[in-house]
C-alpha positions, 0 to 999 in steps of 0.5 A: 208234912213236917219231915226231918229236912224241917227238924235240921233247918231249925237246930242248924238256925238255934245252933247258928243264933246260940254259937252267935251269942257266944262269939259276939257277946261279952256278958256271962249271962248271955254267953250261958243263954247262948249255950243253952240254946245250942244245946237245945238244937242238938236236942232238936237234931236227936228228936227228929232223927229220933222220931223220923230216923230209918231205925230199928225202935232200940235206936229211936228210944236211944235218941230219946234217952240221949235228949234225957241226959242232955237237958239233966247236964245243961241242967246241972251246968246252968246251976254251976254257971249261974253260981260262977256269975252271980260271985263274980259279979258281987267280987268284982261288980260286972258279969263282963267277960272282958272285965274278968283276970282272976288270975291277977290279985 
């Protein structure tokens, strides 16, 4: 039987993998994918609380609405970040975060 603890463990594991990807990798695309993984970990946690929480129906619906907002904001963030990364790659020839010195001419 799946319980709330299973969702929380899965969410914590996904968030930890995403955090490792953000802190350890230097490629901008990998960092972006890790941020998306962290946002999806938050979504899993919100859905777990909405499904198994001891809340009223309005609070369960609020958790699902928050997930829809997070997905929408993540999609907008992904589109903007991919555009910036593509422009960076065309100008600098690399998507490596360490090699980016946009403030220097």
